[in-house]
N, C-alpha and C positions, 0 to 999 in steps of 0.2 A: 784627536784633532781639536786645535783651539781655534777662536775667531780671527787671531792673528795669521795663521797658517791658511786659513780660508781666505783672508784678504789678499794675501800673498799669491794664492791661486789664481786670483781674478786677474792681478796686474801682471803676473809672469806667464804661468801656464796657458791660460785662457785669455790673454790681452788681445790676440786677433779676434777670436771667434765671439767673445762675449763683451769684454770693455770695449773694443774698437767700434763694434755694431751699436753698442748702447749709446757711445758718444756722437757716431755718426747720426743715428736716428735724431737725437736731439738737435744736432746742427741741421741737418736736411729738412726737418719739417718744424724748427723753429718752437721747440716745446717747453723750454724754460727761458724766462727773462729775469733779469735782475729785479729784486723787490718781491718775487713770487713766495707765497706760503703754500707749500704742496702737503696734501694729504696723501702719504704713501700707504696705498690700501693693502693689507695683508690677509689672505685668506688662511694661510698656513701650509699652502702646497709649495712646491720647489720654485715655481715661476715667480710668486710674489715674495718670498724669502730672498731669494737672489735679487730681485729688483730692490728690496731695501737696502742689501749690501752695496748695491751699484750706487744708490744715491748717497750713502755714506761716503764711498770714494769719492763720488763727484764733488762733495761739500769739502773734502779734504784737499782738493786741487785748487780750490778757491778761484777758480776762473768765473765762476757764476755767483752773484751774492743771492742766495736765495734761503728759504727756511724750509726744513722738512718735518713734519710729523708723521710717526709711524703708527697708523690707524689700524686697528683690529676689530671688527665688528662680530660679536658672538651671535649668530641669529638662532642658537638653540643647539650648539654642539652637544655631543654626549661628553661625559667627563673626561673619557679618555683622549679625545679629540682637543678638547681644551687645554689639558695638561701638556699635552705634545707641542701645541703651539707656544705656550709658556715656556716650556723646557728648551726649545729650539731657539727661541728669542734670546733667552738667557745666555745659552751656548755661543750665538752668533753676536752677542753684544749689541742687540737691536732693541733700544728703549721704546717698546711699544705702549700705547694706549689702548686699552679695551674697553668697549662699551657694549651693552646688551640690547636685544631686541628679540620679538617673539615671532619673527618672521616663519620659522619652521612650523612653529604651532598654527600660524594662520594659514598656511597654505596645506597643511596635512590632510584636510577634507576634500581639496581640489582635485577634480579627477582628470579635467582636461587641461593640458599644458601647464601643469604645475611648475616645471622648471622654468618656464618663460616667466610666468608671473614671479616666482621666486627670485629670479634675477634682477628683475625690475624694480622689486621692492627692496632688495639689497643695496642695488645702486642708489635708489632714492634716500635710503638711510643714511648711506656713506656721505651723499651730497649734504644732506642736513646737518650731519656731524660735523663734517669739514668746515661748512659754512659758520657753524657755531663757535667752531675754534678760530674762527678767522682767515681760513684757507681760501684763495681764489681758484685752486686746482686740486682735483684728485688725479692719482697716477694708478692706472691698472696693469697688471702683469701680462697682457696678452702678448704673445710671441708671433714669429714669422709664420709658423705652421698654423697658427691659429687664423692668420689673414687668409692664407690660401685655401684653407678648408672651408672658411666662410664664404669665399668667392664660389666655390664650387656647389656648396650646399644651396645658396641662393639660386644658382642655375637649374639644379638637379631636383631640388625639393621646393623651391619658391617662386619659380618662374620669373626670376628678376635677375639682372645683372648689377651688382654692387659689392663693395668691400667694406671691409672694417676700417674706419678712418684712423690716422694717427693721433688725431685731435679733434674734439667737438666741442661746441659751445653747448651748455645746457640750456634745454627749452623751459625748464622749470624752475631752475636756481639761477636768478640773474646774476650774471658777472662771474659766474662759474664756468670752468672748463674741465674737460676730461682729457688725460694725455695718457698715450701708450709708448713710454720710452723704450720697451723691449721689441718694438715692432720689427726690427732687423734681425735679431736673434734667432737662430734656429734652434727648436726644441732638442735636437741631438746633442748640441753643445751643453744645453743645460743639464741634459741629464747625464753627460760626462763629467761635468763640474760636481754634481751631486755625488756621483759615484766615486770620483777621484777624492774627496773629502769625507767620505764615509758618511754622508747625513742621511737622515731619515726623515721624511715630512708626512704629513697627512695627505691622502690621495684624494679624498671627495669629502667636500664639507658637508654634504647632505646626510641628514640623520637617517635617510630611508635606504641609502646605499652604504653608508659608514666607510666602506672602502670600494674603489673601483673594480674589485675583482668581479663583482656583479655585472659591472657594465660591459664586461668582456664577453659574456655567454654568447655563444654562437647562434642560438635560437632567438635572441631578441636584442640584436644589435642596435644601437642609436644611429641617428642620421649621420652624426660627426664621425662615429666609429666606422660607418661604411665608407664615407668618404676618405678618411684616413686610410683605410686598406686599400682603396681604389688608386689613390696616389701612390702608395707603395707598390702595386702592382704595376703602373705606368712606368715607375721609375726603373724597373727592370730592362726594358727596351728604350726608355728616354731618360737618362740620368739628370737631364736638366729641366724636367717637367716642372718641378716646384718654382724655379725661377720664372719660366715662361708663362705659368698660371699669374705669378705676382706681378710680372710686368704687363700682363694684359690690361691691367686697370690702369696703367700708366699710358697706353698707347691706343686709347678708345678714339675712334674716328667717327664722329656724330653723322657724318655725311653716309655712313654705311648702315646705320641704324633705321629701322623702321619707324619706331617711336621711342621717346625718352622724356623723363621728367627733370624738371629744373626749378627749384623754389616752388614746389608743388604745382607747377604748370606743366600740362601734358603738351608734348610738341610731337608732330607726325610729318614723316617725309612728304606728303602729299601738300602740307600747307605752303610749301615754297617749291614745288616740284615744276611748276610753270613759270616761275620767276626767271 
């Protein structure tokens, strides 16, 4: 399999499930404007590698005048993972730029929520490097299933109702935005694309797991894995449950909420109950 065949599969075989959903998200959420310089952030997994190919396809269509930089941060990968990322980038004809950080080393001694801290630090490093390169946006490869899992995780584990937004203004890097152009692409389609093209990607960037096999252990599942399994179970009797979860954050009725926050302000239904 060469990169030309991979590109053909995106435009032909998976045009509806992947390419169509990618362009729909860009148009629906106004993710890219003429003049943008976007850091396409690649972790080395299937999602971010596919996202890089989708950006290359978008450039070829020339409907938007933007620039893309394919950015890989090495937070301390082992040699095998680093080599696999470089090998796949060459195979897929993705001109990556790699920069290094010591994030894995920094969080290695953290016992409480190391994954949360690691994710925040990695995003901060990506913003910083992207801005240094003259970018005004970073693109992350979160997909449809990440969105619905995040909604349920917030309810079941965080006592809050919120979602993973398709784009965000950075609070720490002025003028920078985060976009998620794979927002409407289902993970099932990504897996089919990967398998059809016989591609192999690293499964987990973290040096402490190295592969996600350890994450699948029954005796110690992560919160996200628990939610993923719950959704699969619900789909057995309600095949449309994923879409219902996704649509729930588009159909919020504030008049039926006890309280909610907006722009850091807390609102309660009793505030206007007697008006």
